[in-house]
Structure formats: C-alpha cells, structure tokens
KEVOMI-548391 format. One line per 4 residues: number of its first residue (from 1); for each residue y, z, x of C-alpha. Coordinates in steps of 0.5 Angstrom, whole numbers, plus 500, padded with zeros to 3 digits. Each point is the difference from the previous one (the first is absolute). Layout:
! KEVOMI-548391
NUM = Y,Z,X  ...;
This chain:
! KEVOMI-548391
1 = 497,557,498  494,502,504  495,495,503  494,502,495;
5 = 505,499,494  503,493,503  493,498,502  498,500,492;
9 = 507,497,498  499,495,505  493,498,497  501,501,493;
13 = 506,495,501  497,495,504  494,500,496  504,499,494;
17 = 503,494,503  494,497,502  497,500,493  506,497,497;
21 = 498,492,501  496,499,494  505,496,496  498,496,495;
25 = 502,492,499  505,498,495  502,494,497  507,496,501;
29 = 501,501,493  500,507,500  504,500,506  505,496,497;
33 = 500,504,494  501,506,504  506,497,504  497,501,506;
37 = 501,496,507  494,497,504  500,501,508  495,494,502;
41 = 497,503,507  496,496,505  495,503,503  496,500,507;
45 = 495,505,501  495,502,505  496,504,495  493,498,498;
49 = 499,495,494  495,504,495  494,496,496  505,500,494;
53 = 505,496,504  505,506,501  502,504,506  497,506,503;
57 = 501,506,505  496,497,505  502,495,506  499,493,499;
61 = 497,495,504  507,496,500  506,499,496  500,500,492;
65 = 506,496,497  503,501,492  505,502,495  502,505,496;
69 = 505,500,494  502,507,499  504,502,493  506,505,502;
73 = 502,504,494  507,500,497  505,506,500  496,504,505;
77 = 503,505,505  500,497,507  495,502,504  495,502,495;
81 = 493,496,500  497,502,493  493,497,500  495,501,494;
85 = 494,504,499  497,496,495  503,494,496  507,497,504;
89 = 506,500,496  505,495,503  506,504,497  498,506,504;
93 = 495,498,506  499,496,506  495,495,498  496,494,502;
97 = 502,493,497  495,496,505  496,501,505  497,494,504;
101 = 496,499,507  502,494,503  494,495,502  504,499,507;
105 = 506,501,504  502,494,499  502,501,492  503,507,503;
109 = 505,496,504  501,495,495  502,505,495  504,504,505;
113 = 504,493,502  501,499,492  504,506,500  504,500,506;
117 = 502,492,498  502,503,494  506,504,503  506,496,504;
121 = 499,499,507  502,506,504  497,505,495  493,498,501;
125 = 497,506,503  494,504,498  499,508,500  494,503,502;
129 = 498,507,498  494,504,504  498,506,496  497,507,503;
133 = 495,504,500  495,502,494  503,494,496  495,496,496;
137 = 501,492,499  504,501,493  504,506,502  503,496,506;
141 = 502,494,496  503,505,494  504,504,505  503,493,504;
145 = 502,497,493  503,507,498  504,500,507  502,492,500;
149 = 502,501,493  504,506,501  504,498,506  501,493,497;
153 = 497,496,506  500,492,499  496,498,505  493,498,498;
157 = 495,506,500  494,500,504  495,506,500  495,501,506;
161 = 495,505,498  495,503,505  494,503,499  501,508,498;
165 = 494,504,498  505,503,495  497,507,501  504,506,502;
169 = 495,502,506  499,493,503  506,500,504  496,498,506;
173 = 497,494,496  507,498,498  503,500,507  494,496,503;
177 = 501,495,494  508,500,502  498,498,507  495,495,497;
181 = 505,497,496  505,498,506  497,493,501  500,498,492;
185 = 507,503,500  503,495,506  496,494,496  504,502,494;
189 = 507,500,503  498,493,503  497,497,494  507,503,496;
193 = 504,496,505  496,494,500  501,500,492  507,499,502;
197 = 503,506,500  507,500,504  499,508,501  496,505,499;
201 = 502,508,498  494,505,502  500,506,496  494,506,501;
205 = 499,506,498  496,506,503  494,498,504  502,493,498;
209 = 506,500,505  495,502,506  497,493,498  506,496,500;
213 = 502,503,507  493,499,503  501,493,498  507,499,502;
217 = 498,502,507  494,495,500  505,494,498  504,503,506;
221 = 494,500,505  498,493,498  507,497,501  500,497,493;
225 = 508,499,500  499,495,494  497,506,495  505,505,503;
229 = 506,496,499  498,499,492  500,508,499  507,502,497;
233 = 499,507,500  495,506,500  501,506,495  495,506,501;
237 = 500,505,495  497,507,502  496,497,506  494,504,502;
241 = 501,498,507  500,505,506  507,500,503  497,499,507;
245 = 496,494,497  506,497,497  504,500,506  495,497,504;
249 = 499,495,494  507,498,500  501,499,507  494,496,501;
253 = 503,496,494  506,499,504  505,496,495  499,504,494;
257 = 501,496,493  507,502,497  502,503,496  494,505,502;
261 = 501,506,495  495,507,500  501,504,494  499,507,502;
265 = 500,507,496  500,507,503  496,502,494  495,495,500;
269 = 494,506,499  494,495,501  503,497,507  502,507,502;
273 = 493,503,498  496,494,504  505,502,506  498,507,500;
277 = 493,500,497  497,493,503  504,497,505  504,506,504;
281 = 506,495,501  506,498,496  499,494,495  506,495,500;
285 = 501,501,492  501,507,501  505,500,506  505,506,500;
289 = 505,495,501  503,502,507  501,494,503  493,499,502;
293 = 500,492,499  507,499,503  498,497,506  496,494,496;
297 = 503,494,496  498,503,493  504,503,495  497,507,496;
301 = 502,501,493  500,508,498  498,500,493  499,508,500;
305 = 505,501,495  496,496,495  494,503,502  499,505,494;
309 = 493,499,498  493,504,502  498,495,506  506,496,501;
313 = 496,495,503  503,494,496  507,502,499  503,493,502;
317 = 496,496,495  500,505,494  507,504,500  504,497,495;
321 = 507,501,504  497,498,506  497,493,497  507,499,497;
325 = 503,500,507  495,496,503  501,495,494  508,499,502;
329 = 498,499,508  501,493,502  496,502,506  494,501,495;
333 = 501,495,495  504,494,503  501,498,507  497,504,505;
337 = 505,498,506  505,505,499  496,506,502  499,507,496;
341 = 506,503,503  505,495,497  496,500,493  500,508,500;
345 = 508,500,501  501,496,494  497,506,496  505,506,498;
349 = 501,505,505  497,506,496  493,497,500  499,498,508;
353 = 503,502,507  498,497,506  497,506,504  499,496,507;
357 = 498,494,503  493,499,496  501,505,494  503,499,493;
361 = 500,506,496  500,499,493  503,505,495  499,501,493;
365 = 506,496,496  502,500,493  494,497,497;
C-alpha cells in the first residue's frame, strides 16, 4: 500500500469512526425486550459544557461529572461496536439509556461509592479508561462499554473524557488538549480513591496512553505515595508515545504500577505512518519487539498475529480471539498481584510464548 493510498484509507476510516457517535436514546423496556445488558459508566470530563447541557469538543474551565448508562446488544460478535445511523435498535446497536451530568463532584463520589460498596471487601476496585485521538464524547463511552463487556471486567467503570477536536486533521489540537487534561486526570484518580476504591486499574488507548504516562510522572514528581499506592495496574493499548520519551517517563516514575502492560503490533499502520511521516521516530505501540524495552520493568504483549484489519490500531480491544484470551486472564479481570507473565502461563502453549524478559508473543490460537 503506497503512502497516498494509505492516507486516503486512514482518512476515510477515521472520519467514519468520528461520525459514528450520534446514537439515539432507547428505553429500559426496549432493552429488556431485546435482551440486552446495561453498562453503567461514571464519567469525568475536562471538555466544555455546552449551553444544552451536553459535553463538547472544547476545553472546559474545570471538570464535569456524570453518568452514562449504555445498552449493549445481545448475541453480537466480541469486538464489534455497532452504532445506529438513525433510529437505535437495542437488539443490534449500542445505544444510550441514560445520560446525566451531575451538579457536583459530591454526587459523582456518592454514586461511585455506592457501586464500590455493593461489592465485597477486597474487590472494591475501579477501572478508568482514557480514550485516544479523534474521539468524540459518546464514541469513547461506547468503545469503553464494548471493551468492558467483552473482557468481563467487574471493576466499577469510570471514563475520563478529554477534549478531542473529533477531526482527523486537528492532531495538534488533540495533543495540546491531552496535555491540558493532565491535572484533570490526576484529580480524577484522587476522586475515585477518595470515594473508597481499594485499587485502580488504568487503561489507555493511543494518545490517551501519553496522558496516563504524563500524569503518573507528575504524581511521582510530587511524591504522592498515597495515590501511587492505590494504582493496581496500567494497560496501554497501541500507545502513541515516542520510544525515547516513554523510556524517560518510566525512569522518572520509578516504581511503575504492576502489572504494567503495553499492547503493541508491528502491523499498526496508524502508528507506523505517524512515526515515518510526522515524528520521525518509533512509537511504542508499533515496536519491532526485539527487546527494545527489556531494561524497563514493563511487559510488552505482541498482538501482531491478531492484527488482520486495515489499520490495526485497536487490535487489543477489537479482536474477538484476543478479547477471549484477555477475558481468561486473572491479571486483567481479577487480582493484579501475580503479574502478567504468570497469567500468560495459564494459557495454551500454542497461543503465546515469552520471547524475552519483557515481551510476550501472542499467536493466533484455535478460536
């Protein structure tokens, strides 16, 4: 595929993705009749609050808090995210059941605490998802609900939504907005902990991974051991981070949360294009995986064999086979204490192999 063809494919695919957020509301009766499930997601956002009460693509003066109840359709293929063009059908589409912006952070903490307390002691954890570049408010929520449901996570879901321009050619705006959103994300982690979370798992996609790393770096610089001590694990999916910058971040953070997992694919065409045409240096989400990070206390999971699409920028959250593997790993869905390598060893030998100290190669198994 030449650069011009790839550029056109990238433009059309991402533009289509960005336009997919206009889902319609559905009723609880419709969801029950369809046999769908509901994913209640609490939201913190540094986006601007528009006059109609919804969240926009601009940068807000402070944080907004709310809740989105997402209807997840039954009997769908794992990894798929079907959104309606016009009228939502809860049998086929992800849709919105409830969308509420809270009047205060106190109400956010109250609802979060109620969800945490409904779980037994020792399992009162939250998972915070951070979206990537060119992602609308609803797009990020729907993607998180798909991933959360497919993997079978039981932690209380919280979505941090930073102000993306939702336009393909506004990369610079998004990158600046990601940096703008660091203080808000740090405040989000602290608010989740203050609500009673015994631990926090943080998951980021693409540019959202950079936001996570920058925030962890700031927490380390501030010497905030109490916040750092509650972060149980970090998962970075296709991180859009320069490899040298990433090395500097990890070393400044020092004792990185464990497990610390990076999903990378040699076939991630988005990051390979960005590396060659925009940055001029390797991105962490598209490593050649020849031990580049073996000197750091991080685990790299090679998902190249599952990368069978056009762009392969979200393989770890859309591949049905790989989602099945993730759903069977206690390192992702249960206790985070054992470490990723031990969890990997529970899987069939034909599926994965540890290549070196930091890299786990995942091969396509019989799924």
